[in-house]
C-alpha positions in Angstrom: -1.0 0.3 0.1 0.5 3.4 -0.9 1.3 6.3 2.4 2.4 10.0 2.0 5.9 10.6 4.2 7.3 13.9 4.7 10.3 15.4 6.1 10.8 19.7 8.2 13.5 21.3 9.1 16.2 19.5 8.8 14.9 16.1 9.0 14.7 16.2 5.1 18.1 15.4 4.7 16.5 11.3 5.6 14.8 11.4 2.7 15.2 9.7 -0.6 17.1 11.2 -3.6 14.0 10.5 -5.5 12.1 12.8 -2.8 10.2 16.4 -4.2 10.0 18.8 -1.2 9.9 17.1 1.6 7.8 14.8 1.0 7.5 10.7 -0.7 5.8 8.8 -1.8 6.4 5.3 -0.3 5.0 1.7 -0.3 4.8 0.3 2.1 3.7 -3.3 4.1 0.3 -3.6 5.9 2.3 -5.0 8.9 4.6 -1.5 9.2 4.5 0.6 12.1 5.2 3.4 12.2 8.6 2.6 14.0 9.0 0.8 11.3 9.3 3.5 8.6 11.7 5.9 10.9 13.7 3.1 11.9 13.8 2.2 8.4 15.2 5.6 7.3 17.6 5.6 10.1 16.3 8.2 11.9 17.7 9.2 15.3 15.0 9.0 17.8 16.2 11.9 18.8 15.0 14.1 16.3 11.9 11.8 15.9 9.4 15.1 18.5 6.9 16.0 16.3 5.2 12.4 14.7 1.3 11.9 12.8 -0.7 10.6 10.7 -3.3 13.1 8.4 -2.2 15.8 11.1 -3.0 14.0 14.5 -0.1 13.4 17.3 1.4 10.0 17.7 3.3 9.2 21.3 6.1 7.9 21.4 4.7 5.2 23.4 2.4 4.4 20.4 5.3 4.4 17.5 5.9 0.8 17.9 2.6 -0.7 17.5 1.0 1.7 15.2 -0.3 1.1 11.9 -1.2 2.9 8.6 -3.4 2.9 6.3 -2.9 2.7 2.2 -3.5 6.6 1.2 -2.2 7.8 5.3 0.1 11.0 5.5 3.0 10.1 8.0 4.6 13.9 9.1 8.0 14.1 11.2 9.4 18.0 13.2 12.5 17.9 14.9 12.2 19.4 18.1 12.6 23.7 16.8 13.4 26.1 19.5 13.4 29.7 18.5 12.5 33.1 20.1 
């Protein structure tokens, strides 16, 4: 099945070379969890601060057990500081 995987700010460096802007269409198995997708793209856990599926926050503790559906958007932001 296919999902849209979006990485923001400095995480864009972890996207595959064929990514457009900050996103890529991924073919994943129905059994893939959010954490497996993050791990597959070698995203350091300390940089996966905000993870959303279709705009809904996924807490860190739920990522190893949370599955996606066809057409979902998985978006990830690093910690951001500002002032």
